[in-house]
C-alpha positions as CSV (number, residue, x, y, z in Angstrom):
1,M,-2.1,-9.4,-63.7
2,E,-5.7,-8.9,-64.6
3,A,-6.3,-12.7,-65.1
4,T,-5.8,-13.5,-61.5
5,N,-8.6,-13.4,-58.9
6,T,-6.3,-11.9,-56.3
7,G,-4.9,-8.4,-55.9
8,Y,-1.5,-7.8,-57.3
9,V,0.7,-4.8,-56.9
10,I,4.3,-3.8,-58.0
11,I,6.0,-1.3,-55.7
12,D,9.3,0.5,-55.8
13,G,11.8,0.4,-52.9
14,E,10.0,3.3,-51.2
15,G,6.7,1.5,-51.2
16,R,5.1,3.5,-54.0
17,V,2.8,1.8,-56.4
18,I,4.3,1.3,-59.9
19,D,1.6,-0.9,-61.2
20,A,-1.4,-2.9,-59.9
21,N,-4.4,-4.8,-61.1
22,Q,-8.0,-3.8,-60.7
23,N,-8.6,-6.3,-57.8
24,Y,-5.8,-4.7,-55.8
25,A,-7.2,-1.2,-56.4
26,L,-10.6,-2.4,-55.1
27,M,-9.0,-4.2,-52.1
28,S,-7.2,-1.0,-51.2
29,G,-10.4,1.0,-51.3
30,H,-10.0,2.7,-54.7
31,D,-12.1,2.6,-57.8
32,K,-9.3,2.6,-60.4
33,V,-5.7,1.6,-60.7
34,E,-4.9,5.1,-61.8
35,D,-6.0,6.3,-58.3
36,I,-3.1,4.5,-56.6
37,I,-0.2,4.8,-59.1
38,G,2.6,6.7,-57.5
39,R,1.1,6.6,-54.0
40,Q,2.5,4.9,-50.9
41,V,0.9,1.6,-50.0
42,T,1.0,2.7,-46.4
43,E,-1.7,5.3,-47.2
44,W,-4.3,2.5,-47.0
45,T,-2.5,0.0,-44.7
46,A,-4.2,-0.6,-41.4
47,E,-2.5,1.3,-38.6
48,Y,-1.8,-2.0,-36.7
49,D,0.0,-3.3,-39.7
50,L,2.1,-0.2,-40.7
51,D,5.4,-1.4,-39.0
52,R,5.2,-4.9,-40.6
53,N,4.4,-3.4,-43.9
54,A,7.3,-1.0,-43.8
55,D,9.6,-3.8,-42.7
56,E,8.5,-6.0,-45.7
57,I,9.0,-3.1,-48.1
58,K,12.6,-2.6,-46.8
59,K,13.3,-6.3,-46.9
60,C,12.1,-6.5,-50.5
61,A,14.1,-3.5,-51.5
62,K,17.2,-4.9,-49.9
63,Q,16.8,-8.2,-51.8
64,G,16.0,-6.4,-55.1
65,I,12.4,-7.6,-55.1
66,S,9.8,-4.9,-55.8
67,G,6.5,-6.8,-56.2
68,T,4.0,-8.2,-53.8
69,S,0.5,-9.7,-54.0
70,G,-2.4,-9.3,-51.6
C-alpha cells in the first residue's frame, strides 16, 4: 500500500479504518496512520458527501468488499 502515490484505506462493514497507507492519512487530515485506525471514515468526510459515503460503505459491506482507495 505504501508504494502507491494514491491514498488507500481498508475499512470494515461499519466504515471503521482497519488499515491505510500514509498518503490516505495525510489526505484525511492526519499525520499518522495510527491516528485513524479504528475510527469512522465519516469523521473526516465532507458534510455534503456523508450520505454518498455511507451508501458506498453499505454497498461494499453487502457485497463483501471492505476496501476503497481515495
